A tleap script that builds the chain and sets N, CA, C and O, in Angstrom:
source leaprc.protein.ff14SB
mol = sequence {
  NMET GLY ILE ARG ARG THR GLU GLU PHE ARG
  ASN GLU ALA VAL ARG ILE ALA LEU THR SER
  GLY LEU SER GLN ASN GLN VAL ALA ASP ASP
  LEU GLY ILE GLY LEU SER THR LEU GLY CLYS
}
set mol.1.N position { 0.854 -1.183 0.000 }
set mol.1.CA position { 0.000 0.000 0.000 }
set mol.1.C position { 0.894 1.239 0.000 }
set mol.1.O position { 1.973 1.226 0.592 }
set mol.2.N position { 0.453 2.298 -0.655 }
set mol.2.CA position { 1.209 3.540 -0.735 }
set mol.2.C position { 1.089 4.354 0.541 }
set mol.2.O position { 0.431 3.952 1.500 }
set mol.3.N position { 1.728 5.487 0.529 }
set mol.3.CA position { 1.690 6.410 1.669 }
set mol.3.C position { 0.318 7.069 1.728 }
set mol.3.O position { -0.201 7.536 0.714 }
set mol.4.N position { -0.257 7.100 2.910 }
set mol.4.CA position { -1.551 7.753 3.101 }
set mol.4.C position { -1.310 9.228 3.408 }
set mol.4.O position { -0.540 9.565 4.307 }
set mol.5.N position { -1.961 10.088 2.670 }
set mol.5.CA position { -1.827 11.535 2.860 }
set mol.5.C position { -3.013 12.049 3.659 }
set mol.5.O position { -4.132 11.554 3.525 }
set mol.6.N position { -2.752 13.053 4.494 }
set mol.6.CA position { -3.819 13.633 5.299 }
set mol.6.C position { -4.723 14.503 4.432 }
set mol.6.O position { -4.345 14.923 3.338 }
set mol.7.N position { -5.890 14.756 4.931 }
set mol.7.CA position { -6.827 15.642 4.233 }
set mol.7.C position { -6.212 17.030 4.076 }
set mol.7.O position { -6.405 17.681 3.050 }
set mol.8.N position { -5.481 17.479 5.075 }
set mol.8.CA position { -4.814 18.789 5.015 }
set mol.8.C position { -3.799 18.822 3.868 }
set mol.8.O position { -3.733 19.801 3.125 }
set mol.9.N position { -3.012 17.753 3.725 }
set mol.9.CA position { -2.046 17.682 2.629 }
set mol.9.C position { -2.761 17.748 1.288 }
set mol.9.O position { -2.336 18.470 0.386 }
set mol.10.N position { -3.839 16.999 1.159 }
set mol.10.CA position { -4.595 16.985 -0.093 }
set mol.10.C position { -5.147 18.360 -0.431 }
set mol.10.O position { -5.056 18.807 -1.574 }
set mol.11.N position { -5.719 19.028 0.559 }
set mol.11.CA position { -6.269 20.373 0.338 }
set mol.11.C position { -5.180 21.352 -0.070 }
set mol.11.O position { -5.381 22.179 -0.960 }
set mol.12.N position { -4.028 21.259 0.581 }
set mol.12.CA position { -2.917 22.155 0.266 }
set mol.12.C position { -2.392 21.879 -1.153 }
set mol.12.O position { -2.053 22.812 -1.881 }
set mol.13.N position { -2.326 20.611 -1.539 }
set mol.13.CA position { -1.867 20.256 -2.884 }
set mol.13.C position { -2.790 20.859 -3.942 }
set mol.13.O position { -2.321 21.383 -4.952 }
set mol.14.N position { -4.080 20.785 -3.714 }
set mol.14.CA position { -5.049 21.361 -4.657 }
set mol.14.C position { -4.895 22.873 -4.702 }
set mol.14.O position { -4.901 23.462 -5.783 }
set mol.15.N position { -4.757 23.503 -3.553 }
set mol.15.CA position { -4.576 24.959 -3.506 }
set mol.15.C position { -3.333 25.382 -4.290 }
set mol.15.O position { -3.377 26.333 -5.071 }
set mol.16.N position { -2.242 24.680 -4.078 }
set mol.16.CA position { -1.000 25.005 -4.781 }
set mol.16.C position { -1.191 24.820 -6.288 }
set mol.16.O position { -0.786 25.673 -7.078 }
set mol.17.N position { -1.801 23.717 -6.677 }
set mol.17.CA position { -2.002 23.434 -8.099 }
set mol.17.C position { -2.850 24.500 -8.778 }
set mol.17.O position { -2.612 24.845 -9.936 }
set mol.18.N position { -3.836 25.020 -8.060 }
set mol.18.CA position { -4.750 25.986 -8.656 }
set mol.18.C position { -4.234 27.424 -8.624 }
set mol.18.O position { -4.624 28.235 -9.464 }
set mol.19.N position { -3.370 27.746 -7.673 }
set mol.19.CA position { -2.989 29.151 -7.499 }
set mol.19.C position { -1.529 29.478 -7.776 }
set mol.19.O position { -1.180 30.656 -7.857 }
set mol.20.N position { -0.672 28.491 -7.922 }
set mol.20.CA position { 0.763 28.757 -8.007 }
set mol.20.C position { 1.226 29.218 -9.381 }
set mol.20.O position { 2.263 29.870 -9.501 }
set mol.21.N position { 0.462 28.883 -10.419 }
set mol.21.CA position { 0.906 29.199 -11.766 }
set mol.21.C position { 1.884 28.171 -12.315 }
set mol.21.O position { 2.334 28.296 -13.454 }
set mol.22.N position { 2.216 27.167 -11.531 }
set mol.22.CA position { 3.096 26.090 -11.977 }
set mol.22.C position { 2.280 25.040 -12.721 }
set mol.22.O position { 1.064 24.946 -12.555 }
set mol.23.N position { 2.965 24.261 -13.538 }
set mol.23.CA position { 2.283 23.167 -14.221 }
set mol.23.C position { 1.947 22.080 -13.201 }
set mol.23.O position { 2.564 21.994 -12.140 }
set mol.24.N position { 0.964 21.259 -13.540 }
set mol.24.CA position { 0.612 20.149 -12.649 }
set mol.24.C position { 1.790 19.208 -12.483 }
set mol.24.O position { 1.999 18.658 -11.402 }
set mol.25.N position { 2.565 19.016 -13.551 }
set mol.25.CA position { 3.754 18.167 -13.448 }
set mol.25.C position { 4.724 18.712 -12.405 }
set mol.25.O position { 5.264 17.949 -11.604 }
set mol.26.N position { 4.948 20.018 -12.408 }
set mol.26.CA position { 5.887 20.631 -11.471 }
set mol.26.C position { 5.368 20.553 -10.046 }
set mol.26.O position { 6.133 20.260 -9.127 }
set mol.27.N position { 4.090 20.807 -9.847 }
set mol.27.CA position { 3.502 20.731 -8.508 }
set mol.27.C position { 3.624 19.315 -7.961 }
set mol.27.O position { 4.036 19.120 -6.818 }
set mol.28.N position { 3.266 18.332 -8.775 }
set mol.28.CA position { 3.361 16.935 -8.336 }
set mol.28.C position { 4.798 16.574 -7.983 }
set mol.28.O position { 5.046 15.927 -6.965 }
set mol.29.N position { 5.740 16.988 -8.813 }
set mol.29.CA position { 7.149 16.706 -8.555 }
set mol.29.C position { 7.613 17.385 -7.272 }
set mol.29.O position { 8.299 16.768 -6.456 }
set mol.30.N position { 7.248 18.638 -7.090 }
set mol.30.CA position { 7.646 19.378 -5.885 }
set mol.30.C position { 7.090 18.740 -4.616 }
set mol.30.O position { 7.743 18.752 -3.572 }
set mol.31.N position { 5.881 18.181 -4.708 }
set mol.31.CA position { 5.254 17.568 -3.541 }
set mol.31.C position { 5.638 16.099 -3.344 }
set mol.31.O position { 5.299 15.487 -2.331 }
set mol.32.N position { 6.348 15.548 -4.326 }
set mol.32.CA position { 6.770 14.162 -4.232 }
set mol.32.C position { 5.648 13.166 -4.433 }
set mol.32.O position { 5.655 12.078 -3.857 }
set mol.33.N position { 4.669 13.552 -5.267 }
set mol.33.CA position { 3.564 12.661 -5.570 }
set mol.33.C position { 3.466 12.508 -7.080 }
set mol.33.O position { 4.017 13.314 -7.829 }
set mol.34.N position { 2.770 11.480 -7.521 }
set mol.34.CA position { 2.597 11.262 -8.944 }
set mol.34.C position { 1.577 12.218 -9.532 }
set mol.34.O position { 0.707 12.731 -8.828 }
set mol.35.N position { 1.693 12.445 -10.805 }
set mol.35.CA position { 0.754 13.330 -11.492 }
set mol.35.C position { -0.666 12.800 -11.399 }
set mol.35.O position { -1.605 13.573 -11.207 }
set mol.36.N position { -0.834 11.494 -11.532 }
set mol.36.CA position { -2.185 10.927 -11.440 }
set mol.36.C position { -2.761 11.086 -10.035 }
set mol.36.O position { -3.971 11.238 -9.868 }
set mol.37.N position { -1.898 11.049 -9.038 }
set mol.37.CA position { -2.350 11.258 -7.655 }
set mol.37.C position { -2.835 12.689 -7.472 }
set mol.37.O position { -3.857 12.920 -6.826 }
set mol.38.N position { -2.119 13.638 -8.028 }
set mol.38.CA position { -2.551 15.040 -7.936 }
set mol.38.C position { -3.888 15.228 -8.633 }
set mol.38.O position { -4.736 15.982 -8.156 }
set mol.39.N position { -4.080 14.556 -9.743 }
set mol.39.CA position { -5.321 14.678 -10.497 }
set mol.39.C position { -6.546 14.133 -9.763 }
set mol.39.O position { -7.677 14.541 -10.028 }
set mol.40.N position { -6.305 13.211 -8.842 }
set mol.40.CA position { -7.414 12.607 -8.105 }
set mol.40.C position { -7.921 13.579 -7.074 }
set mol.40.O position { -8.859 13.268 -6.340 }
savepdb mol mol.pdb
quit
C-alpha cells in the first residue's frame, strides 16, 4: 500500500495546483507525488 496523505495535505496540494501558476507536473514533482495522484 502507498503512503496515506492527510486531508490537510490533499487540500494544500489542490490549492497550490490551482494558485501557483506552476504546471501540474511541477507541482506533483515538488510535492513528491505522482501526477495521477494530484489529479485525483
